[in-house]
N, C-alpha and C positions, 0 to 999 in steps of 0.2 A: 504494500500500500504506500504510494507516494503521492504528494499533492501536486502533481503536474497534469496538464491536460484538463479535461472536464472533471469538476469536483461535485460530488453529490452531497447534499446536506444530511443524508440519512446514513448513520454509521452501520445500520444493518446490512447495507449493500457491500460493506467491506469486512463483515464479521467472519467470513470464511477464509480470510487471508492470513497467511502466516504472521505478517507483521502486526496485524491488529491484536492477535492473541499474545504476541511477544510484548507488545506495549502494555496490555492489561496485566500480564505477569510481572513485568518490570515495575509497574506502579504498585502492585500488591507486595512485591518484594521490598520496595522502598518503605511502604507503610509498616510492614512487619519489622524491618530492621530499625527504623526510627522509634517504633513503639518499644522494642526491646531495650534500646539505649535509654529512652526516657524512663522506662521502668527501673533501670539501674540507677539513674541520676536522681530522680525525684525521691525525697525522703518518704519512708514508710510512716504511717500515722503513729505518733508517739508523744508523750508528755502532755502537759496541760493545754498545749496549743494544737493538739492533734486534729481539731476540727478544720484548720486551714489545710493540713496535708490531705484530708479527705476531700475537701472541696476542690483542691487543685487536681487531684487524681480523677475526681468525678468529671471535671470539665475537659480534661485532655484525653481520657480513655472512656469508651472505646474509640478507636480511631475514626476520623473522617476519611476523606480522599487522600490526605497527606500529599496534595499536589505540590506544595512548596518544597518539602524535602526532596521530592522526585526531581524537581527542576534543579535543585542544588546538585544532586548526585549526577544527573546527566550532563549538566554544564561542566562539572568537574571532570567527568569521564572524557570529554572532548580533548582534554590536555593531559590525560593519564595521571591525574592527581590521586594521591592516596585515598581510597574510598573511606577509610576509617575517619580521616580528618573531615572529609566532606559530609559524612554522616553526622558528625558533631555540629557542623554548621546547620544541617537540616533540622536537627533536634532543637537548636537555638531558635531557628525561625518558627518552628511549630509551637514552641512555648510562647513566643511573642504573639503569634497569630491567635492562639487560644485566649491569651489575655485580651486581645482586641475584641474577640467574640463575646467574652463574658461581659465586658464593659458596654459593648454595642447593644446587648440584649437588655440592659438595665432599664427600669421605668423612666429614668431621666434622659435616656437616649431613644432607642427604637421600641422599647417596651414590648419585648417578645417573650413568650412563655414556652417556646418549643425550639430545640436545637438538636440536630442529629437524631431526631426521632424521639426525644425524651425531654422532660422539663429542663428549662434553662437553669443555670447554677443558682441564680437568686431565688428561683422558685423552689428548687430542691433544698436549699439551705436558707439563706436570707440575704437581703441586699448588702448589709455590711460585710458579711463573709464573702460574698461574691466580689465586692470591690477589692478586698484584701487578697483574694485568690488571684485576681487579675494582676495586682501589684506584685505578688510573689512570682508569678510566671514571667512578668516583664524583667524582673531582676535576675531570674534564673537564666534567661536568654543570654544576657551579657556575662554571667558567671561561666556559662559553657564556652562562649567565644574566647574568653581570656585564658582558658585552660590550655596547657601545652599539648594536650591530646588533640586539640583542634589543628594546630600547626606548630612546628618547632620554632619558627621565626616570630619573635615578638613584634616585628614590624608588620608582618602579614596579619597577625591577630589584631593589631591596632587598626589596620585598614578595614578589616571586617567589622570591628566595633563601630568605626566611624561611618561606614556605609550603611550599616543596619540602623544606627541611631538617626541618620538623616532620612532613610526610607520610612521609618516609623514615626518621625517627629512632626514638628509644626508645619513644615513645608512638604510633608509626605502624607502618611496615613492619617495622622491626627488632624492636619489641616483639611484633608478631604472630608473627615467626619464633621468638622465645623461647618463647611459649606453644605454638607448633606442636611444638617439640622436646620440651617438657615433656609434651605430649599422648601421647607414645610410652609413657610410664610412668604417667601420671595421667589416667584417663578423664574426658572432658569431656561435660557435658550440652549441650542445645540452645542455651541462651543464651550459654554460654561459647564454644561453637563459632562462633556468629554473631559474637561479639566478636573471636575469633581472625581470622576471615575479613575482618571489617571493617577490622582493623588491617593484616593482612599483605597483602591484595590491594586492599581498598577505599580505603585512605588515599591511595594513589598515583593511583588513578582519580579520586578526589575532587579532588586537586590539578589534574589535567588539565582537568577541567571548570571548576574555579575560575579557571584561567589566563585564560580569556576575559574574565570580569569584572574581573580584576586588570589585565590589559593595557588595558582600556577605561576604567578608573576608574569602573566602573558602580556603581549603587546597591546598598545592602545586600540588598534583596529579590532582586536578580539573583543575587548570591552564594548566597543561601539556596535559590533554585530550582535552580540548577545543582548545588549540593552535594547536595540531596535526590535529584535525578536520578542523580548519580554513586553515591550510597550504594546505591541499588537496582540499578544496573548492576553495581556491584562484587560484590554478593551473587549476582546472576544469573550473572555470569561464573564465579564460584567454583563454583556449583551445576553448571553445564555442564562445568566442568573435572573435578569429582568424578564426574559421569556418564561422562565419557570414561575416567576411570581404571578404572571398573567395566565399561563396555560396549565400549570401543574396543580397538584393537590398537596395538602400538608403531609399526607401519608407518603406520597412519593418523594417529595422534596425533603422531608425530614425536618421542616421548619415551617413557620407561618407563611402563608401566601396572601396576595392581594394587599399587602401592607402599603406599598407605594401608592396604589390606586386610592386607598382609603384616606391617605394623607394628601392626595392630589399633588404628589411630587413628580417632577419631570424625570423621565428615564429615556434612554435611547429608543426603547420600544414605544413609549408614548409619543415621542417626537418624530420617529421615523415610520411608525406603524410596524405591525408584525412582519409583513413581507419585506419592508425596507430594512428592518433590523436584521433579519435573516440574510439578506443580500449583503449588508455591511459585514456581517460576521464571516461570510464566505470569502469576501475580499481580504479581510484581515488574516484569515487562515492561510490563504495562498501566499500573501506577502510575507507572513512570518516564516513560512517554510523556505522561501527563497533567500531570506536573510542568512540562512545557515548552509547554503548550498556548497560553500567552499570547504566545509568539513567532511564532505562525502558521507560514507556509510556510518561514520561515528555519530552523525547527527540524526540518523533515521528515526529513532524514537521521539526526539524532540520535534522533528518535522511531521510525524504522524499524530502527535498530540492534539493539534487543532481539530482534526476530524472527530477525535474522541470527545472533545469539549462541545463540539457542535450539537451532539445528540445526547448530552448527559441528562439524567433525570433527577439528579440531586446535587 
């Protein structure tokens, strides 16, 4: 399965191909490996503060898609980076991503009561514990990155810390969330909505794809290629997420749906229409694959990923 020529929007048309199954297996392996590492890293419940340990583990297990660690691992593999180090970066990203989900679900944010098919952390525990669980996972992410197991070079570890902090911070994910909250009362046009999604979702995916070149000490052009790929993947991922919000059910999606419609928030689906959004997603999928053409077969799974995302159900 390669994204050249005519591309279908239905992954079932490629489900009998060797590469599609290879991609699914690679994603499952990444999820398994990052879960095993997080299981070792995260404290077992103990002491008077065991409630926070339980809340952290509740939020991060069982695993979701673990798309972000997969991107880290595959971007690192392009440069033959030590998989163990890349896995640590993937675990750090997943810890930070889970923190963002916990806080995003809070009543003061998106006020969701369902995540990954079960009650959100603040419903299962309470709001204060959920806030603290998010805080704990945010700090765990950087604790993992600065560990020598991530990379023997302190300079490389500092580059990773710097890049992740920027992706997650005021001009990245957090800034995107601020715009998202404002969008509930201030209508956004197409360009502003793309800016929102690029910051809220895309910045973290961009870090994941840049992690490979950072770990490898690769050339600037490698950073540029992987970041271009990630920007398109981020927007593609958000379009499919918005389509799920409109077309799917809570049972299939594993989270609440129709939330954006209820709040009258602009999305790429509401602005472009369902068919327009699907067409935009297809263009992004093709363009993202072309960005990695120079890596040959090493990039096959990354190039196949867009088709997988186009037909996701959760």
